[in-house]
N, C-alpha and C positions, 0 to 999 in steps of 0.2 A: 504494499500500499504506499503509495507516493504522497508526500506532504502536498504536492501540487496537482492531487487528482480529485476526481469528483467523488470517489469513494470515501477519501479522507474529510471532504466536505461535509459528508453525513456523519461519519464516525466521530469527528471531534465534538459536534454539539451535542450528540446523543450521550457520549461518556461525560462531558461536562454537566449535562442536566441532571443525569442519574447520581453523579459524584456528589453535587452539592445537595441533592435531594435526601441522601442517606447520611448527610454531615451530622446532623443532630442525634443521629441513633448510636453510632459508635465510630471510632477512629479506626478499629480494626475491620469493620464493614467497608469503610472507605478505601483502606489499603488493599483489601482483597478485590474490590472493584477494579482498582487501578493495575493490579496484577494480572487480572483475567483479560482486561482490556489490553494490557502490554503484550500478553501471549497471543491474543488474537491478531493483534497487529503484526506480530512476527510471523506467525503461522500463514498470513496472506502471502508472504514471500514463498516459502515453500515449507509446509507444515512438518515434513520429516526431520528438518533441522532444529525444529522447536524442542525435540528430545536432546539434541546435543547442547543446547543452550541450558535446559534443566539440569543435565546431568553435571554439567560445569559448575553451575550454581550450587547443586548439592555437594559436589566435592570440596569447594572452597568453604562452604557453611561447616561441613563436618570436620575438614582439616584445621579450620579455625578453632574450633571448640576443642580438638584435641591437642593443639598446640598449647592453648590455655591452661589445659588440665595436666599437661606433662609433668612428671615428676622430676625429670632431670633435662639438662640441655640437649643430650644426645637424643632422646625421644622427641623433643620439640622439634629438632633439626630434620629428624625423619619425616615427621608429617609436613614440614615446611617443603622439603623437596620434593615429596610426593605430589603436593598440590601444583607445585611450579613445573615439574617434569610433565605431569599430565596435561596441563593446560597449554604448555608450550609444544607438547607433543602432537596434539589435536591441530594447533595453529600450524606447526611445521609440516604435518601430512596433508592438510588441506590446501594450504596456501603455497608452501614452498617446495613438496616433494617433487613435482614435475619439473621445476626450474633446477633443482640440484641433479635430477636424474638426467635432464638434457644437457645441462652443463658438462657433466661427468662423461656422457656419451660423446658429446663434441671433442672433449679433451683426448679421449681413447682413439676417436677416429684419426685425430691429428698425429697420433702415434702409430697410425696403422692398424689398430684394432677396430673391428666393427660389431660392438655389442648390441644385443636385441634386449633393452631394458623394458621392464613392465611400468607402464605409465598409469597413472590415477585418472579414470575418466568420471569425473565428478565435478559438478559446479562449486564454487567457493561459497560456503554459508555466509550470508550477508551479516555484516557486523561483527564478525568472529574477532578481528582485531581488536574492535573498541570493548566489546564485553570480557574479552580475554584479559585486557589491560585493567579494566575495573576490578575484576577479581585478584589479578596479582597485586595491586596496590593494596588491597584489603589484606591478603595473607602476609605480605611484607611488613605492613604495620602492625600487625598482631605478632609477628615473629620479632620485631624490634621493640615491642612492648609499648608501641605508641597508643594502641587502642585495645580494648577488650572485645572479643568476639560478641557479636550480636546473636542472642539466643532465639529470637523469634523468627522462625523460617520464612515467613510472609514477608516480614519487614526486609530481610537480607535479600530475599529473592527480587522484591520490588526495587531494592537498589541496584542490582545488576540488569534488571530487564525494564525499567521504567521506559515507556515507549517513545517519549520525545527525543531520548538521547541514545536508545538502544542501537540504532542502525549506523550513525555516523557521529556520535559524541554530542556534546564534548566530554572528555574521558574524565568522569567525577572521582571524587575521592570520599572515602567512608566518613571521614571526619568532617565533611561539608554537607553531604546529602543525607546520611543515616538520621542525624539530630532532627532534620526537618520532616522525615517520614514518621517519625516516633511521637511527634507532638501534635496536638489538635490543631487543625487549620481551619480559620474563619474567612468567609468570603470578603474580599476587599475589592470594592468596585473600581478604585484608582489603579489598583496593581492590575486587575483584569483589562483594564482599558489600554494600559501601557502593553500588556501582553498582546491584544489585538492588533495595535499599531505596528508592534515589532514583527507580527506575523504578516501584516501586509507589506511591510518593508522588506522583509525576507523574500516575500513572493515576487516582489518588483525585482529584486536582485537576480532572483533564479530566471523567472518567466520572461522578463523583458531584457534584461542585460545579458545574462549568461546564455540562454537559449537562442537569442539573435546572433550572439557572437558565435555560438557552436555552429550555426548554418554555414558561416564562411570558414571558421577555422577547420571544420571537418574537410571541406572541399581544398583548402589550401595545403594543409599537411598531408592529406592522402594522395595528393598530386602534385607535390612541391616542385618537381622537374619541370613541369609545364606553366609554371608561374613567374611573373617578372621579379625582380629585387624589390621593387615598391610593393608588390602584393605579399611578399614573403615578410617584409617588415611589418606591414600591416597585420598580417596572419599572427605573428609574435605578439604584437601588442593586444590584439583582440583576445588571443588564448589568456594572456596575463588577466584580462578582465573576465573572461568565461570562468576561469577556476576560482577567482575571488568571488564573482557574484554567485556562483553555484555552491560553494563550501560555506561562505559566510551567510548566504542566504539560508542554506539549511540551518545553520547554528541560529539565526535569528528566529526562524519559525519554531525550533525546538524550544529556545529560551521563552519566546513568547507563549507558546502552548503552555509550558509548565507553569508560567506566571498565572494562567487561567486555573489552575488548580492549587495556587497558593504556595508554590515550590520555586525557589529561585536555583538556577544553575550556574554553573561557572561560565563566565565570559569567555569566549574562544577567539574572538578577534578585536583589535583596537586600532582600526584605521592602518592597516600595515603598509600600504602604498605611499603613507608620509612619513616612513621611516628615514632616519638620517644616516643610517649605516647598516651593514649586515646583522649585527648584533642586536640593534634596535628592531630590525625587521622580524627576528625570531622571538623577540619579546612581544610582538603585536600579532604574528601569524600562527593559527593553531595553538593557541596558548596552552590549552590543556594538555597536548601532547609534549609540547616544548618543556614544560614544567615537570611532567611526569618523567622524562628522561633525566632532567636535571637532579630531581630528588632522588630518583631510584637507581641511576646509573652513573651520572657524572660527578655528584658529590661523593658517594661511596668509592668511586676510583681516585678520589683526592682533589677533584674540582680544579680550582685555580691555585691550589696550594702546592708546594714543592717546587721542583726544578722546572724550566721551561720545555725540557724534553717531556717531562710527564704531563704538563699541561697541554702540549702539542698533541700528545697521545691520546688524552682524554677527549679532546676536541674531535679529532678524527673519529674515534669511536662513536661518540654521540651523533655525528652527522652522517656516518655511515649506516649506523642502526636506524637513524631516521629515515633515510632514503630506503633502506631494506623494509622497514616496516610498511612503506607506502606499497610495495608490490614485488612480486618476484620477477624481476627484469633487471638486466644490467643498467638500463637506462635510469632506473631509480636510485642504483647505488652511485652512479656517475654523477647524478644530479646531487646526492648528498655530499659527495667528494667535491664538487665544485663550491659548495656553500661553506665547506670546511677550509677550502683554498682562499675563499674570500674572507673568512673569519680571522684567519691566522695573522694577517698583518696588524689588526686591531689588538689582538691579544699580545704580539710581541712589542708593540708600542704602548701597550697598557691603556689603550683607548677604548677598549670594549664596554665600558660603562660610562662613558662620556655623556651619552644621550639620556641618561636615567634623570637627570635633573634639569635638563634643557628645557627651556620654554620660550625663548625669544625667537623671532623669525626675521632673518634678513637675507640679503642677496646670496651670501655663501651658503647658508642653511638650504635655500631653495635648490642651489646647485647640487648640495649633497643629496638632498632627496631625489632629484632627477637622475643623478648618478646611480643610486641605490635602486631605483625603480628599473633603470636599464639593465643593470647587472641582474637583477632577480629576473627580468624578462628573458634575458639571453639564457639563464638556467632552466626557465621554464620549457625551453625547446627540447632538452633532453628528457624532460618529464612527460611531454607530450608524444614524442617521437616513438616510433615502434622498436627501433633498434639505435644503437650508437652511431652506426655508420649512417643511417638516415638522417640523424641529428646534424652530423658534421656536413652532409650533403646540404641540408637546409640552410645551414650557416654560411656554406659557400656560394650557395646562390644568392644570399642577402647582399653580398658583397660584389656580385657581378653586376656592375652598374651599365653593362651595355643595352638593358632593356629596363627602362623604368616607367612602363606603361601601367595603366590600371583598367585595361580592357575589361578585365573579368567582372568587376563590379558595375559596369555601364553597359553590359551586354544586353540586359533586358530591362524592362520597367520594375519587375519584382525585386532583382538584385539591387537597383538603385534605391528603392523604396526602403528596403531592409537595411542597406547601408546608412541611409539617413537616420532610420529609427535607432540603430545600434550605437551611432556616435552621439546622437542626441541624449540617449538614455545613460550613456557613460559619463557625458558632461554632466547631466543631472545628478547622477550618483556621486561624482567627485565633488561638485558644488555644494551638495548637502552635507557630505562628510567633512569637507574642509570648513565649513561653518561650525560644526561640531568640534573640530580640532581647535580653531581659533578660539572658542569660547570655553574651552577645556571640559567639554561635556565627555562622559565616558561612553555615551552611545548616542545614536541619532533619536532627535526627538522631534516628531513629525507634527506640524501644525495642521488645521483642518484643511486648508488649502493644498498642502503637500498631500495629505491623504487622498483629496479628491483627484489630483493629479495622477497619483500612483494608482488608484482605482480605474481611472480611464485608461491608462496603459494596460493594465491587467486585462481589462475587458476587451480591448482591441486585439491583444495577443491570444486571448482565449477563444476568439471567433475563428481562427484559422489553423490553430497548431493543437496537436495532441499533447498530453504531458509528456515530458522528457526525464529520464532517470537522472540522479545526481551522480557527480563524477565519482565521490568518495564512497559510494556504495560497493565499489569494487575492491576496497581496501579493508 
């Protein structure tokens, strides 16, 4: 069930209405209702993988209790590694087995061997990377004695499978979400209206910005060799806005939906394309994943303490893992490597935290923002391309200035109209977010006029296009 689908338009109001109807009866009944709705929401993708989600939830719930009850450190460690191994094992089998098998087969073929390896013929369970990381953070926090295990199975199950965040995050922490699930919630009209506006803004990002950009991006990246340098440059920039509109749009809808139920989720984006450097970008982009790797991998490795060699090692580990988390393809690993290489100069010069307290804007700051956006956009080419070879071919075509035509976009009236809509929607998105940055607002605050404009665009887009899936569903 997609957030931008007609089915969700029926599902959300129904759950919302019943949820607040049972509010006065009992908190337990309210949580049971949300859990049933979450399982139904997930089963709409593929009901068979619902059993995998339930098994993973039960495993972490049980091992969490066993770690807390363990009489010695050895037994506690056993239960911890059992949970981690099984969870990562499922993630590895479904998401990475074919990648490793194919890579190993290619390596043997290069040496003259021709193995016939068994491949896994199964689709990737939607959201497996997200709910696996939910569970891992929970068991790690128990193992480190930061929290005590949740004894109520319904409460813990809802923490893992809460439908607004189940498929594509944000990646929540037990310390943030569990306390909200365990306390009575009262309807707050102001909070609910903020949620509705955030849902509308998220739909604008997805349906108007991202999906319009996707129309051109797919054509350009899939047939890069037949496009001019100008069109390739435009394709790169359009993908930058497509992936931002797509993923941050999902996060806005998730956060807005959750506000309707009186629960606040972690913010996942903070105007990343206005970053002043790569370090600042990663403090603003997919914040829940960046902070997860920081807290559970980077800091345990030593973080920014110790020698520069160790710091560099930690940076490479974090960015390569981040790339690998996104998908089983060398393009994602190379994308992570690129960001590590862009981050290293800041680390060596001790400038990776300069932007934390920066609030002023001047010509130099604007130049730094533009350069950061350009570097991030170049890296997105490897994220979008099917292979590293195709990505380098795309880059080579961008700098072939013998052909600078834009004939593709003006070949017919439909292309020209969609081009205008795409550029105007991007400009509108940038204008609204820039106003929020200047005012120091943590998120976009829509006025009534803005809501009217956004709804008009959504109505126009919905009249000719079917719903399109979200990019991060594949991760």
